[in-house]
SETILO-75164 format. One record per residue: residue in one letter; z, x, y of N, C-alpha, C, CB in turn. Coordinates in pm, whole numbers, plus 50000, padded with zeros to 5 digits. Each point is the difference from the previous one (the first is absolute). Glycine has a CB too. Layout:
aZXYZXYZXYZXY
...
# end
This chain:
m259404688261349499894988750093500215004750144500824984449820
t498935006650273500115003050143501435003650039498084984650043
y502035024850051501305003350058500094992850135500095022849881
i501044970750142500184991750120501075006050089499304979549872
e500395021850255501025003150100500254987050075499315024950024
g501884969549956500294986850056500865000650124499814990849773
f499974999750318500714999650128500444985650032498675020050081
v502484978849983500414987550064500405004050142500794988649780
v498615004950319500125004750138500434988650094498245017549954
p502794984450130500364990050101499155002150125502364998649909
v496954990950135499105001250117500274988550096498235011749860
p501964991050268500164989150096498854990049989501255015550154
a499074971649848498974989749981498865001550099501764984649914
g498555019550208498985001450102499135012349984501504988050148
n498835020549755499255012449980499014999349885501955012150092
r497724975949864499084998849885498695007550025501024977749946
e498345019850167498725006450026500165014950022499174978850100
a501935025149967500265014350020500225006949866501004995250227
f499684998049682500225005849868498685001449925502304990049994
r496884999850011498705000649932499165011450057500094975249957
t499915026450175499255010750063500535013749955499544985050199
h501785016149797500635012549956499615003349856501944995750157
a498144994349754499665002149859498545003949984501764983549934
n497365009950141498585003349994499725014050051499474975950029
s501325028550070499785013450056500335010949898500514991150228
l500325005649673500365009649896499025000349884502364996750065
m496794993149927499194998149880499115012049968500044975750047
s499275029750051499115011249976500765012249950498474991250177
l502655011849888500815011549961500564998149859500585004050241
l499914984049730500544997449867498955002249892501594983450099
g497205012049929498925002049905499685014749980499094978050065
e500975029750042499715014349991501015007449913498964998850226
v502304997249782501035007449926500144995349856501205003450215
g498154985449751500024996049859500494986049969500335023149959
v499994968950142500394986149975498764992149961501945001550164
q498064992749719498834992649952499894986150062500165012749788
r500994981550246499984986850061501274998050080498584990949812
q501275002950305501104996950089499994984950023499905022950113
v501244970549864500124985650023501234997250084498834995049781
e501014996850322501114995750086499954984750007499965021950137
a501154971549830500014985349996501174994550081498905000549772
w500804989550309500934994750099500754987749950498505008950178
d502784990749849500934989049973499344986350022501905014950068
s497984977349824499364986950007500884989049943497795011349984
d502754991149896500804990049929501185007249939497974985249951
v502895019850137501145008049958501284992550034498705021650033
h502024974249866501194991750019501285008349998498804980949895
e502245013450164501305006549999500684997549865500214997450252
g500365013149691500724998749874501505000050021498115011249885
k502644985050012501454999750008500605013849972499974976049931
v499375031849985500545013049960499145011550052500974989349796
t497725009750184499065010150046498744993050052500905017149833
d498374989650252498684995350042499315011350077500794975850011
f497955021950026499265010550070500635003550133497944992249887
r502604998050183500555002850133501305008049989498954979050088
m501885017549816501225007949978499655014349962501224979349928
a497685022349998499625013349951499825010050113498904989149807
v500635006250310499745009050112500804996050125497715004149908
n503314987750072500924996250108499254994850124501635017149916
t497484973250063499224995050113500884993250104498064997249847
t501495003550276500614992450108499294986450010500645021450126
a499864969949960499474986450008498544999650043502284992250054
d497265018150018498634999950052499055008749917500944996050227
e499475007649651499165008849918499434992849877501375019250079
k497484985749878499374995649876500015011749901498534983350126
v501025013949753499975010349896498565002949959502274992749917
v497415020050069498715004249943500255005549860499045005150232
f500174990149672500015004949862498735008249986501344979949907
a498815032850056498845009050002500055009849883499894998050249
w498935007449720499965010449897498775008750016501254985049844
f498875027550105498885009349985499795002049851500485011750223
e498274990849737499685002149859499445014149979499564975449972
y500855030749915499565013249960499705000049850501375010850186
p497864998949765499755000549856501235004049920497655005750051
d503265002050012501205004549929500995005850101498665004649790
r502534999150160501035005350090499585013350062501734988449863
k497595020050061499565012850053499154998250124500085009649770
a499014980650226499144997250115500824994750117498094995249846
r502954996450123500864995050108500755011350067500254978449879
d500335030650041500765011150057499115009150085501544999149803
a497265003550150499075008450075499614993350131499145009849786
a500624977250211499634992650120501115000550104498554984949862
n502705013450094501135000450094500145013850064501154982449865
q498635028050057500075013550056498915002250105500975008349782
k497844987150188498905001350095500274992250129498415003149808
m502154984950176500324991850117501015007150090499534979249866
m501525026250074501055006550078499485012350073501684991649836
a497315014950106499475012250060498864997650097500685011749796
d498824976050210498834997150084500414999050147498914987949807
p500485020050281500384999950143499734986750068499545024250005
r499574967749939499714987050061501224990849998497615002649931
m503294999549974501194991749991500905001950122499885001349750
e500145010850305500865002750115499514993150126500585021949899
n498134975250107499434994250122499904984849997498735020950027
m501724973149866499914985449990501084993250083499035002349771
e500634985850278500964991950075501134995849906498184991750157
p503035006449898501114995349916499644986749935501655011850149
p498744985949727499664987549932500714988150065499655012749787
p499744975450207500584988150064501044993049912497854997050123
f503045010949818501074994549916501095010549987498374985349872
d502785010750075501125009149983499905006849865501454985750148
g498045026749851499815007249875501305003249927497985009550100
k503154990649971501275003149935500434989249901500655012750203
r498834975249816500374989049910498914996949898501404990750182
m497475016249825498944998249901500485005449865498215001750180
v501464991249711500295005349867498705003849933502094985849980
m497955025149942498795004849935500385007449873498815001650222
g500225000049688500245007349878498785000549911502384993550014
g497655015349887498895001449906500274992649871499465022050101
f499544970849851500134991649881498825002249906501274982950134
e499035017849737498985001949898499624986449942500895023249945
a497834973350061499554987149947500244999449850498284998350181
i502294990649773500204997849857499174988049951502315009750018
v497224982250076499084989049970498974999750112501794986449876
e496955012550088498934999450100498864991649944500645022750096
e499204965449959498974990549954499104996250115501544991249823
g497145009450157499064995550101499635010750100500924977649972
e498055019350107499495009650098499734993950137499005012349811
g501184974750202499684993750128500995003350108498954981849875
h500725014850249500855003550112500524987850077498735021150017
g500454969350015500474987650061500615001550137500364992349775
d500154996450277500564999450134501504997750003497824991750075
y502775004949811501414996149998500745007549890499414977350090
v501865025949937500805008149908501364993649977498815020750077
d501614978649797501404997549967500635013549972499524976749905
g501585026450163500695012649977501374997749939498765010150192
f501664998849718501284998749929500725013449998499054981549858
v502275018150149500845011649977501084995449901499555010450234
v500554996749652500784994849887500945010649942498134984449949
p503175012350033500905009149931499884998249848501584999650197
v498215011549733499804999549855500945010049931497574993050033
p503235002549871500825009549925499135010449930501754982249967
e498665030450041499245010749937499764997249852500965016250166
a500024977949768499894997449857498984989149968502375006949977
k497184986050126499074988949977498615002750059501964984450000
r497735028150025498695003550056498854994549916501025020850096
e499024981649775498894995849914499944984849989500215021449873
a500934972150120500024985449995499424994350128502015000549849
y498335005850264499444995450128498495002050002502155005550116
r497385006149837498565002550000499264989849914500455024450035
e500114972249851499364990249912499924986350068500845012649800
l500254983350264500004987050070499025000450117502404996049933
a497605014850143499115001350116498544999649957501755013350119
a497934993349770498625000049950499584985949960500285023849920
k500634968950018499714986149961499764991350123501405003049793
m499474998450308499884991750119498785003850082502474997350004
a497135015449994498815004250074498784992349952500985022950032
k498904975049838498884992449945500064985450044499925015549803
v501304979250206500174986150046499544998850145501944996749842
f498495012450243499584999750141498495001250013502195010250065
r497224998549855498555001750003499294987149958500285024649951
q500254968649950499424987449955500064989250107500645006149767
h500324995250324500164990250108499395004650131502094992449889
g497085017950108499255003650119500365013050068499774976650028
a501285030449925500355012950060498895010149975502454995249970
l497285013150128498965010149987500535012949940498854989950195
r502405013349834500575012649952501524998749995498055013250095
v502554992549802501455000249984500425014449967500054975649922
v500925029550153500515013449975501534999649997497975010450112
e502604995649785501455001849989500245015049992500364977549882
a500455027850208500235014550005501495003050005497805003250118
i502645006149799501435002949987500355012750076500054988549776
a501175011950276500445011250083499825013449931501644984950107
d497765024449965499765013549948500535010450097497984991849877
d501855005850252500445009350104500534991650117498305017949930
v502844975950046500624991050098501365005650038498774979749905
s501375024450220501225006650046500994989950057498685020650049
h502574983649957501044992350067500005004050147501424998349787
g498394991950302499925002750143501344998750069497684992049995
e502365012350130501234999350079500254986050056499715024050057
v499204968749970500134986750060499544989149904499665010150225
t499144991749717499444990349906499295007549889499734982750183
d500135010749701499175005449893499784988949898500885023650035
f498254978749867499694989749902501204996549912497645008050002
y503205001749968501174997249916500984990750073499735022349888
r500534980650237500884991350079499384986250015500905020050124
a497794979649889499324987250023500274989949890498235012450122
v501884992549752500274990949888501445001349951497605001549933
k503235005750147501405002249962500095005649858500714981350154
a498465028649819499925005849866501355005349955497625005950041
e502684991849832501235004849939499695012249914500994976750002
d500065030049952499815011649913499174995949878502205010150078
g496834998249887499194996949883498824991050029502015002949867
e497714994550262498864991550036498965008150076501514980050009
t497245016549970498895005450077499384988850082499575017949825
v499354985050245499364990250089498524999149969501705004850179
v497784983049821498574997749984499434994750132500294995249752
f498595010450288499234995650116498724994049944500995018050159
s498774969349866498824993649941499314990850099501085001549776
f497654995650194499254991150087498914992849923500495014950195
i499174973449856498894992049949499044997850116501454988549823
e497295014750156498994997750104499224987349966499815025050046
w500124966150052499324987149985498814999250096502184989349930
p496845002250039498894998150095500484994950135498504995349807
d502504995750191500524994050122501314993049968497674997050094
k503024998150009501304993549981499884986849924500795010650211
a498144982149812499834987249931499925001949849498814990950202
t500455019249754499925003049856501355003849946497645007450028
r503085000750048501345004249958500954988249988499625022150110
d500404969249990500914988649998499714990749882500205001650249
e498534995849727499614991449888500395006349866498104990950138
a501705022149851500335007049876501504999049970498075015650038
w502754987050063501444999549978500474986049962500275018850162
q499154971149897500374986349965499734997349852499504992650235
k499365011749717499634997949860500895008149907497644995550070
i502625017049967500825008649914501434994849991498565019750063
m502004976150050501374995050001500144986849923500335011250220
a498594981149773500034987149929499705001549851499314989050211
d500265022849748499625002349860501255002849916497755009050074
e502554981949834501205001249918499975012649913500184975149999
t498645029649965499925012049915500405012550077498194989149868
m501915010050263500395011550080501505000750024497784998950109
k502984991449841501455000150017500605012049927500024974950022
p501005031550037500615011849937500524996749860500625008650227
d499175000549683500484998649862500885012149969497924986949929
g503405011150084500915011149978500315007650128499135001749770
e501565009450216500425008050114498815007450062502275002749897
m497644996850236498915006550070500305015050015499474978550122
p499515030049873500225014550009500075005250144498835002049783
f501694990050306500225004250139501084991150058497595008150027
v502894995550093501094992450062499404990750105501665018849958
g498084968850001499304990750088500754996550127498974991149800
q502365009250196500784996550119499835010050114501624988849851
r497985023550113499875010350103498575004550025502255007349937
m496804987049994498605002850032499624991950125499435004649755
f499514999550314499504991850111498495001350009502175003050126
w497244987049937498554999450007499584992250124499835001349748
g498874999150281499484992650113498495001050007502125004150122
g497284987649962498564999950018499605006650130499874979249866
f499005028150130499565008050115498494998950021501915015849961
d497694983450166498585000350038499555014450017500204977550113
k498735026349820499485013550020499445001550141499475001749754
i500915009150311499425002850132499235013249999501864987250108
v498385021149790499255012549982499785002049851500975010250212
d497824993149750499695003549862498825009650003500884977749908
s499385035050065498955010150011498904997949898501695016050086
a498574975949811498964996949901499054989350049501585006249821
r498754987750293499154989350052499725002350148500954983949829
q498515027550201499655003150140498884990950047500705023849967
p499304971850164501065002550095501224991349972498295006450168
a502914998749862501214992149986499944988250094501325020249933
h499364969150028499964988050084501374993750006497594996349940
a502624995450162501294993350016500014987349921500285009950225
# end
C-alpha cells in the first residue's frame, strides 16, 4: 500500500497565499525526487478540543491557522531515497524561507493499512489517532469497515496509515499531539470528499444511523484523538493547483 509522509503545520492566517505559492514552488522538485503526490489543505472546520486538537498539536498562536498535508510514495524505500535527494539538492539552499515556523511543524512516515478509492476532490477530513499497539489489527478491521461506509456516503478516497518512522521532537511531534502513552502508536488518516457540502451531509447521515453506534470497546483512545475539515489549496494530482 501507499507510504504517507504526514505533516501538520502552523501558518499565519495572513500567509495563506504565500504558503500556497511556497508549496507550489516545491512541486516540480518533489516530483523529480520521487514524491508521487503532494497535498496541502488549509484550516476550514477545525474546532478546539478539551484534551487534544490540531492547534494544540503545533502550539498555534491566536493569528495562526493549521495546514494538514501529506506526500505519497509507493513504499518507505522510495520515501527515504526522496528525502536523501532533497537534502542533497542545491536548489534547496536557494529557496526563500518558508512562510511558517518550521520548528513547530510535526511530520512523520506512516504505512497505509487501509486504502479505499482513488478520487481526489476538494475537501479533506484529517485525523490523528492514538492506538494501543495491542489493538492494531482490531483498529485496522474497524477502519476498513468505516472506509466502506464513508465511500457509500460520497467519499472519494479513505486512507488510514499507522506510524512507521515517527520521531519524538524537541518542541512538537505526533506522539505529544495525542498525548500518547507507553504502548501506543499513532494513526494519520484522511478522507477526501468532492466538496464540503458532500462531507457535511455524509456526516449527518452517519451520525444519525443507529447501526453505526459503537458496539463494545473501541480499539483506539477517542478522548485523545482529534480531527478537522480542510480545504485543499494544493494537489499535485490535479494540476493546476487552485485555491
